[in-house]
C-alpha positions, -999 to 999 in steps of 0.1 A, spaced: -532 905 -915 -559 919 -892 -588 907 -914 -574 872 -915 -571 871 -876 -608 883 -874 -619 856 -898 -601 829 -879 -616 841 -845 -651 842 -862 -646 807 -877 -636 792 -842 -666 807 -826 -688 791 -854 -672 757 -849 -677 759 -811 -713 767 -816 -717 739 -842 -698 715 -818 -721 724 -789 -752 718 -811 -739 684 -823 -731 673 -788 -766 684 -776 -785 667 -805 -764 634 -804 -768 629 -766 -733 614 -767 -739 589 -795 -705 585 -811 -720 575 -846 -740 607 -848 -710 629 -837 -688 613 -863 -714 616 -891 -714 653 -884 -677 654 -892 -665 656 -855 -640 634 -837 -649 618 -804 -627 616 -774 -609 583 -768 -619 564 -738 -593 565 -710 -577 532 -707 -564 520 -674 -526 517 -673 -510 483 -672 -493 473 -639 -457 487 -637 -427 466 -648 -396 466 -627 -369 490 -638 -343 472 -659 -307 477 -667 -298 491 -633 -261 501 -634 -240 519 -607 -209 536 -619 -179 551 -602 -170 587 -609 -138 606 -606 -152 624 -575 -145 608 -541 -176 595 -524 -198 598 -555 -215 572 -577 -240 575 -606 -268 550 -608 -287 547 -641 -315 525 -652 -341 519 -681 -373 539 -680 -406 523 -670 -438 531 -690 -466 550 -671 -444 558 -641 -447 590 -621 -415 587 -602 -387 564 -590 -375 556 -555 -338 548 -555 -326 527 -524 -292 522 -513 -275 496 -489 -239 499 -477 -239 464 -461 -254 431 -468 -278 432 -498 -298 403 -485 -307 421 -453 -341 437 -460 -336 461 -430 -304 475 -444 -319 492 -474 -329 528 -471 -342 555 -495 -316 576 -512 -340 597 -531 -371 600 -552 -367 612 -587 -386 616 -620 -354 610 -640 -337 576 -650 -304 585 -632 -293 599 -598 -260 610 -584 -253 595 -549 -229 618 -530 -213 618 -497 -206 580 -497 -177 565 -478 -147 561 -501 -135 525 -509 -168 511 -496 -191 488 -517 -227 501 -522 -257 483 -536 -286 501 -552 -321 491 -564 -350 510 -579 -387 510 -576 -411 527 -601 -443 544 -589 -473 552 -609 -511 554 -609 -514 516 -603 -491 515 -573 -455 504 -574 -434 481 -594 -415 451 -582 -380 460 -571 -353 461 -597 -322 439 -598 -294 451 -576 -265 471 -590 -232 476 -570 -202 499 -572 -174 509 -549 -172 546 -541 -139 563 -552 
């Protein structure tokens, strides 16, 4: 077993040296690198603009003052901002941030029982933020 580990370590060292040699001789020419049997790194592609989160649903729970909000994931997002509104959903000033999360669901706690709440979600990524999602509503238990 020890001999095999030593052989693997020696082989890795030889491949690293060969890779360095090919990189130096090729001067970054992908055709030369590939003809030597090595792969080239894929060029980094800029991510597309973020889409608005879809399928936003607010659900009542068995716990008083608690709702669960879920939505579909957005590709290339870093995090989500979940906003809540306990009044008129058409009033832009009534929306406030409930939380930021990396997950596709959040539990809203400490809400007033029997009150209607509205939720919307915004995705954030390397290219900025997405459009605002559709609004979901639910009444807290």
